[in-house]
N, C-alpha and C positions, 0 to 999 in steps of 0.2 A: 731618819724624819726625810720626807723631801723636800726640796730644797725652796724654799723663800725668795728668790731671784725674780726678779721680774721678766718674762717670760717675754721677746719679738719673736710677731708675726708677719708675717707677708704671705698674699696671696700668690702665687704659679702661674701665670698663664701663657699662651701662645698666640701671634696670629693668626692661627689655624686651625685643623679640625682635629682633634683628640688628643692632644697637644702628647702629653706621656701614658697615656693612657691606650693604646691602639686596640682596635675594636670595637673601644665603647660611645665613638661617633655613634653605632647605631642602637643605641640603647632608646626608648621611644620616650624618657626623660630628658635625654642629654640636649643638651643649647648648641652645643659648639659648633655646629652646621653655620650657626646664623653669628659665625665671627666674624663677617664680612657686614654684619649689620651694627649702625650705631648704636641702636639696641640693650645690642648684648652688651655692650661694654660699657653706657650709662647706668644699666642696670646693676653691671657688677660691680661699680665701682658706688654706688649708692648701696647697695649692701655689704661692702666691707667696711665703709666710711662707718655706717651703721655698729658694726661690730668690731670699732674701734681696731681695726687691724692696721699696721705700721704704714704698708705699702701694698702695690701690686708692682712684683716685680717679670718683667715682659722679657719671656724670649724670644732668640732670633737663630736663623740660620738662613747664609745668601747660599741654597745650593741643595743639590737630592740624595738622599740615603741611597745613592745605587752600590752599593759594597757586596750586597745580599745578590749573593749570583752573575755577579760583576755586570747589576742593573738594575734603573731605580721600578721596574715595575709591580713588583712587592707592595713597596713604599707606596706607588701611584693606589694601589689596587686597595688599600687599607689606609689608605690617608694618613700617614707614617712623617706626621708635618710636610708634607704637600698636600693639595696646594697651601702657599701661603706667602701672606700678605706683609706689607713693610709692617714696623711695629709704631714710628714714631709718632705718625697720623692719629693714631686713637688717644695719645695722653691731654691734648688741646682740649678735645668736648668733655672725655672726664672730669677734668682740673675745674671744669665750665660748672661742674654738679655736684664737685664737693667742696668742703674749706681746708679739709687736714689732712688726707689721703695724700701720701706719700707715691711717686708714679717711676720705675726703675726702668730703665733701656737699655736693653741689650743694642749694643752697636759694634761693629769687627771693626777695630780701628787696621784690616788688613785691606781691605777694601772700598777708605775715601780718603783724599787727602787730611791732614789736619785745620788747613784753613778755613773749607769750607764746611767742614763740618764743629769745628769750636762755636761758627755762627748757629751752625741747628741748636748747641747745645746753650749758647745765649741765650736762643730763640724762644725754648722749650721754659728754661728758668725766670726769664718773665713773662711769659703766658701765665704759667704755673703759678707763679710769687713765690717760687724758691721750694717746691716741691717735687724737683726733679734730682734723679740721680742720675748713671753711667755706668751701667754695668760692663767692661773693659774685658774684650773677648778676641780670642788673635786667631778664632775659627779653625777649623779640624776638615772639615769636607773638604774631597781632593774636586771636587765637581765645582763650587762654588770659582778655586781659584782659577781653574780652564775657564771657566766662563767669562771672565774680565780679562782675559789674556795670559796668565801666568801656565806654564809647561806644565807647572806641577807646585804640589803645597808645600811652601820653603819649612825645611827642617822647625821639628817644634820648638827647641830651645832660642833657633836663630831670629824664630819669631817674638819670642820676647827682647832681644837686643833690640826689635828692631821697634817695638811698642816700648822700651826707655825713652826712645828718641820721641817717639809720637807724643809721650809724656809733656818732655820738657818742650818741646813748641804748643803743646795745647795751653799749659801754665805760662806759659810768656806770652801767650796772647790773652788768656781769661784772666790772669793777675798782673801782670805787669804791663801790658802795652795802656793802659787807661788808669792814673791816678786818680784815688778820689778826689772830688773838686772838682773834676776834667769836664764837668756837666755845671755849665753856668746858667740857661736859659736865662737869661738877660735882656727882659724886654725893650729896657730902655736904650740901650745899646746896639740894641739888634744880635748878642754875641748868643749862640747855643751850646758851643762849645768850644774851649779853651785849646788852641793846635798845641801851645809850650807844655800842655800835660801829657799831650798823648804820643808816645812814643815808638817809631817801627820797633821790633823785634830781632831783626840784622841773625835771624838765626842761619847757621851754614853749617851743617852737620852732615852725617856719611849718606842718609838715608834723602834728608830733605833741604829746601833751602825756601827759606823763609823772609822774605828783607821784611816787608812792610807790617802797619798795625792794624788788631783786631778792628774788626767791622761793626761792633757793638757796644754797646756803655754798657757799664759794668751793670750784671743782675745783680736779686737780691744774695744769691751764695753766689756770686761770680762762676767758682768753678761748679758744677752740680754735688752732692755725695757718691763720691767715688764708690764700686763695687767691683769686686773681682772673682773670677769664678774658674780660677785654672787652680786644681788638685796638687800639680806635680811637683819636684822636687824648683824645678824652676819659676813655674806658677806662683806657689809661696814664697820663692823670694821675692817675687813682683810685687807679689800683697801687700810683704810686710815691708816693700818702699811707699810703696802707694797706697792701697787701699783704707780705706775709711770699715768696707763690712766685707764680708768675705763668705762667696755661697760656695760649699761643699756638697756633697752626696755620698757620704758615707755609710755602707750599709750592716754596720753595727755598730755597739759600741763601744766597742775596741781599739776601732779603727778608726772612728769620730775622735776619742779621745789623742789618741794618738799624733794625730792631722791636727788639732785644738793646740795640743801642747806645742808641732812643731811652729806655726803661723805664730803663735803668740814669743815663742824663745827668739822667732830668726827677728822679730819687731823689737825686741832689746836689742840685740845686735845693731839693728839701724838706727836706734837712739830714739823708738818710740815708746811709748807707753802701752805694755801688753795688752790693757783689757781697753784699748783705745779702739783697737777693730774690733766692732764687732764681726760674730762668727755665726752663719746661717746654716742649719746641714737640710736638705732636702727629704720632706717627709708629707705621706698620704695616711691621713687619717678618715676612717670610713665611720662616723658618730651615729648612736641609735639612742633611742629610748630610753634601753635597756641593752643590755649585754646579747641576749637571746635575739633580740630584733638588730641589732648591729650584724650580727652574725648570718641574717637571713640576707641581709641586705648585701654585705661581700660574695654571700654564694648567687646572688641574680646577677650583679657585676661580674664575677666570675665568668659568666653563661656566653658571655660577648666579648674577650676578652680574644684578639688574634693572634695566633702564635707567628705566624707569618709578620706580620707586622713588629710583633718584638724582637723577632729576629733580622729586621730590617733595620731597624735601632742600635739594636746593639752593632750589629757589624758597619754599622755612619759612626757608633762612638770609638768604638776599639779602631776601623782600618781593618776590622779580619773579616773574611766573610766566610759568617758560619755556616752557609747553605754546603759547603764540604766536608760537614761532620754530621754524625749521627747523632740523636737526640741524648744517647745514652752514655757519648764522649765526653770526659773529662777534661775540661778547659784546663790548661798550662798557660805560664806566662809567654807573652811573646812581643819583642821589641815592635813598635810602631811609630807611625808620624801622626795621631789623632790623638784620642784621649789619652794620655798615658795614664791617669789614676784608677781608669773605670777598670783601664786590663789589669791593672796589679790590684785591684781591689778584689776583681775575679778570680786570681789565681796566686797571689802569694800572701796577701794580706795577713788574713788567717788561718796557722796550718791545720787548724783543726778541723775547715771545712773543705771539699773540694766539692766545687761545681759542675754539675753536669750541662750541656748546653740545653737539654731542658727544662733545668731548675733553673736556669739563667732564663729563658723566655717567660717561664712562672713567674719569677721577681718579677720581673720590667712590666708583665703585660698590665697590670692595675699600678699606677703611680710612680712609674719608670724604674731608674737606679735605686732610689730611696726607698729608706725601711718603708712598713704598711701598716700602722695600729688601728684594728679595730677592737667596738667596743661601746660602752656607754658612756658619758661624759665623767663619770666618774673616773672609768679605769683609762680608758684614754690620758687624763688630766693627769693621774698615778704616773703613767707612764712617761711622758711630757717632760715631770717635773724632775724623775730619775734621767731621766735623758743629761738632764743641765744639771743634775746634780753628780752625775758618774762622767761625764765625759765634758764641764763647764764651758758646753757649749752655751750662745747668746740666743738662738731661739731658732724657728723655724720659717724653709719656706715651703710651704703646704700646696701641695701638687694636688690636682683634682681629678677623683675616679670619672664622675659625672658632673655637667657643668650646668646651671648654678647650684643643683642639688648638695653637691661636698660642702664648699663653701657654705649655703642657705643654712643647713645642719654643723656648721662649727661655729655660725654667728650665732642662732637661736639655742645651742644646749650645750658646746662646747666651752667660749667664753664666757659667758654666766657661771659658769663650773671655776673657770682659771678666778676671775673676779670673787668670786666669794673665797676663794682662797687665800687672794690679797697677791695674787702671783701675775694678773695683768690689769694694766692700767683702766681708770675708769673715764677718764678724760683724755683727751690728746692737751700736751703741750704745745702754748701758743712759739706764734714762728713759721722759718721755714722748717724743712725738713731735715736740715742740718741739726738743728736747734732744738727739735721733736725727738732726734734719736740720740744726741748727747746732751742735751740741758746745758749749751755750749753757746760760743760765738755764729754766726748766719756762715760767716768765714772760715777759712781755712787756717790755722793756726798754727807755728812752729810746733817740734822740729819739723812737721809735715812738710818733706817737697818743695811743696808747690806754695807755700804761702813762701818759701826764702824767693822768689820773682818780683813779688809783691814791691813796685816803689811807692814809696808814702811821700808825702805833700813838702817839699821842703831840702829834699833827699838827691844826693849829686852822686847820679849813676849815667854809665854809661848802658840807652835802652837794651833789654835782651839779657842782661846779664845778671846775674843771682845776689842779691842783694844780701851780702852778713851780716 
């Protein structure tokens, strides 16, 4: 019997052309070339809120996919995530035209100091009335590292050691710097804020020295909802400690089930409820009025896929130049400093399947690394429910083939079917993004490590220390 668990859905997009479907920017109905226009994003936000999506998850990279053939020419020709604009500026205008939709901002902690970045997070949380989340990434493109002055990308696991301290600084600023009640707005006494309730964080660590206090008054969530998108062993360890939502991209049920179980096990080891973490798998759905109509749409889309663009993406994700391989060559495991989970999924995760380079490119051509589902609303709903039932995943980040067409089909065809089955919400919960997702408090709560930095009224602690 299909699962009756509520299915969570995010839309997955990026401030670029053709995000996860290389070549489909050339489709006559695709709007991704309008990524630089506010109308594109405002229309998308309204559409997603009409469909009761939990959020818009906005990807980002700071760098170019220049691993294929040792240069970025293929990525440039095929618009494989280049040109790409900054995602942060998109959120405020979309928040203005919506009331409930959440916004997951991908921002690499490798390229910006935590002190100014914490201010950006607070600003967004204020302006969205608490509807923002932060997708914590450590970045994987060598080109991005070189262009900010690094000789090379830091070792994969070492990037997470850096990330642990980065999060400590952010928690201290967002949670521990301003007490509740620090804002007085006392017109009679002409006192806006109480200096006695605002604390320097006095952080002195291996990577950062941040002595002062946070520049922003507490926002509705203080710390935005924390997303994490690493499925390597070290990434899952980081997620178990910090993440409230985890984004993975498993191409099969078997691999997804294993990944979900591993994350939940690690959460228990970290002292957290394993189901306090929502796990989303990247998925692409092509929905039609009938199975036949959906198949026809899929065949139409496939004629626009760029093999070269797909190889540029795979090479960038894995750090392996696929230009050196013949299309029929079997891909085998290779240690890299990029996205290790992608390498493992295509090489060792499924002993019953061997991937040729051509098959990998074909797989990635529509919707990127995640699986593709094609069919009527009934067929796709059956499939999504079976993934939830068999893998214990909580929901899906839906990538598009053609935008906004893919999302329009989901809103108009698929979501009503899911609602009819009682597995998708008909109304949003009130409150902030955290309250909508977890039906709890707007703020981080124990045993999450971020909550331990909060100073409550009347407590006597040295600023910047964890609160017992």
